[in-house]
N, C-alpha and C positions, 0 to 999 in steps of 0.2 A: 236814649228816651226812657223815661220812667213808665213802665208798664208791668203787668203781672207776668211772671215767668221764672226767672232765675232764682236759685236759692241765695239767701242773704245771711249775713252775719253783722254783728254790732261790735265796734271797736272805739272805746272812749279812752284814749291815751291820757287825757287830763280832764278834770272836772271842775266847773265853776266858770263864771264869766262876770262881766260888768255891764249893766244896762246903760246904753248910750244912744238909743234910737227909739223912735216912737213905737215901732213894733215890739220892743222889749218890755213894754209897760207891764203886761201880764204874763211874763215868761213862765212856761210850764216847769222849767227846772227850778226856778225860785219857789214856785207853788208847791212843788213836790218836796223839795228840801225843807221848806218851811214847816211841813207836817212833823218833821223829825228834829226840829230845832237846829237845822244845819245852815251855815252862812254860805250861800251860793256865790257870794262875791269873792270868796277865797278860792283862788285857782291852784290846784294841786295835781301832781301826777297820780295816776291810779295804779293799782296792782295789775292791771291788764295792759300797762303801757306797751309791753313787747308781745302782745297777743299774736300779731301776724306771723311772728317767727317762733312762737312756742310749739313744742312738738309733744306728741304722745309717747308712751313707752315703746311703741313699735317704730318710732322715728318718723311717723307721718305728721303733717302739720295739723294743728287743732282746727285751724280754718281751712277747709278743703279747697282744692283747686277749682276754679270756676266760680266761686262765690262773689257776689257783690257785697262790699264791705261798707256799711254806713259808718262814717268816721266822725268822731268828735261831736256827737249829737247831744252831749250835756255841757257843751262849751262852744267856743268858736276857734276853729283851727288856727286862726290868725290873731288871736288875742295876744296882747303884748307880753303877758306874764309867761307865756309858753316859748318865748323866743329861744331860751336856752335848750329846750327839749326838742324843738321842731326839726332840726337837722337829722336827728336819729329817726324821727318818724318818717321823714322823707326817705331815708335810707332803707327802711323796712319796706316802704311802697315800691322802691326801685328793685329791691330783692325779690319781692313777690309779684312778678310780672303775670303770674297766673291768676291773680285776683284783680277785680276792678274796685278801686276806692272812690267813694263819693263823699264830699263834705259841703256844708252850707256855711256861707259867711256873710256877715253884714260889714265886714272890714276889708272890702275889696281894695280900698286905697292903700292898704299895707302890703299887698301881695308882692309887688316888686321888690320890697325890702326883705321878704321872707323866703324867696325861691332858692333852691339849691343851685349850685354853679352849672350843673349839667342839664338844667331844665330845658333850655332851648325854647321851642314852641309849645312845650308842654309834654308830660308823660302820657303815652297812649292809654295807660290804665288808670288815669285819674280824671274824674269829673269834678269840676268846682262849680257849685251853684251859688248864686248871689241873690240875697233877699232884697226886694224892692217893694215896700209895703204901701207906699202912697206916691202921689206925683212929685213931691219934693225929693224923695229918695230916688225916684226914676231919673229926674233931672240931674242929680248929682252922681249916682253910681253907674248908670247905664253907659255914659261915655267911657268911664274907666274900664268897665267890665268889657265892653266891646273891643277895646284896644288891647286888652290884656292877652299874653301869650298862653292860651289855654286850649287844649285839644277838644274838650268836651264841655260845653256850657249850657246851663239850664237856669232860667230866671224863676225865682220863687216869689210870688205875690201872695204871701201868707204870713201873718194875717193880712188880708186885703182890707185896707182902711179908707180907700177913696177911689173915685173914678181915675183911671190911668190912661194916658195917651203916650204911646211909645214914639210919637213924632216921626213915624216912618222909618224907625231905625231897626226894626226886626228884619231878619234875613237868615240866610244859610249859616251864618256864624253862630247861631244859637240853636240848639236842637229841640228845645221845648220851653214852654211857659206853663208853670203850675200855679193855680189860683185856689185859695181856700179862705174860709172865715176863721175867726178866733174862737177858741174854746175856753170854757171856765165860767164861773158865776159872774165875774166882772167883764166878760167879753164884750167887745164893741160890735155893733150891728154890721153885718155885711150885706150890701144891696146886690141882689141877683143881677140887676142891670149892669153893675160894674163887671161882674163875671162875664156876662154876655158880650160886653164891649171888648174885653181882652180877647175873648174867643174870636170875635170878628176881625180883630187886627191880626191875630195868628193865622187865620184862614187866608186873608189877603196876602200874607208874607210867606205862606206855605211853611209855617212853623208849627210843631206840635203843640197841642193844648190839653191840659188835664185839669179838670175840676176835681180837686182832691177831697175836699170836705166842705159842708155847709157852714161850720162854725155853730156856736150855741144859739145864735140869733140871726135869722136870715129875713131880709125884707124882700118880698116878692109881690109884684102887682099891688103895691100900696098896703100890704098886710104883713105884720111882723110875726114870724113863726119862731117858737122856741123849740130847739131840737136837742133831744137827750144825746149825750155823748156817744152812746153805743150806736146811734143811727146817723151820725153826721157823715160818715164816709158812704154808707149805703144809700142815703138820700141824694148825695151828689152823683153817685153812679146812675141812680134811677133817672136823673135829669137827661142822661144820654147825649151830652153835648161835647164829649171829648173828641179831639180831632187828631188824626194821624196823617202827617204829609206823605207824599209819594217819594219817599227817600228812606234808606235803611241806615240805622245808627251804627256807629263803629261797634258797639257792644254786641248788637245782633249778628253782625258780620263775623265776629270773632268768638262768640260763645254759643251761637245758635239759639240764643234766647233774648227775650226783652227783660227789662228790669222794672221793679216796682219802687 
């Protein structure tokens, strides 16, 4: 479950992606790269590709034991362009059982073709999150995601672009649902009622819920609010609508901490 607690690291083994979903329209990676004239559609390995196994002069790992490793946050771990490099990335995850890796994908329909041979029902130290930004993507991705052999699952409804009905499919198979609005000058409006509806369904199913950020434009009680970037997370926290079920996540059991 995503909560504040454990120390984190960032690992981007490759950079770049291709827009192919409604939620990709105002991608922050494209926005950031665009400031420097960089083409985000070109997917390339980074100099940090082997960061999980890199060591300091004293032979200790650069990423210390126990860290949560946000993985591939400037790409999609399952993007087609990375098929050649992914086996080595899986191998590093397998080697570093003392870390917990987390990545987010919109390409969950590619997972079965991208898994290592020893995956089984999933690696204990890997959380795979799936983005479902509107009802259309819920209807397509949710059945695939629910059936996928993954030990730790989190649904990401960010950017949240419509009211969402999980059609009674939430349950113990998923640890948490994260909801959040879209950021940036061209961000689409997030309706607070959509957020509350997701929360209601999570509580009914005893699934964790986290309102991560408001986004740049939040519609609440018929009024549209423009929220500055630096306040989008804090304003979401002030709503005090997060929900924690009466069950302990694998990560808490094995690290003594929760994760953000």
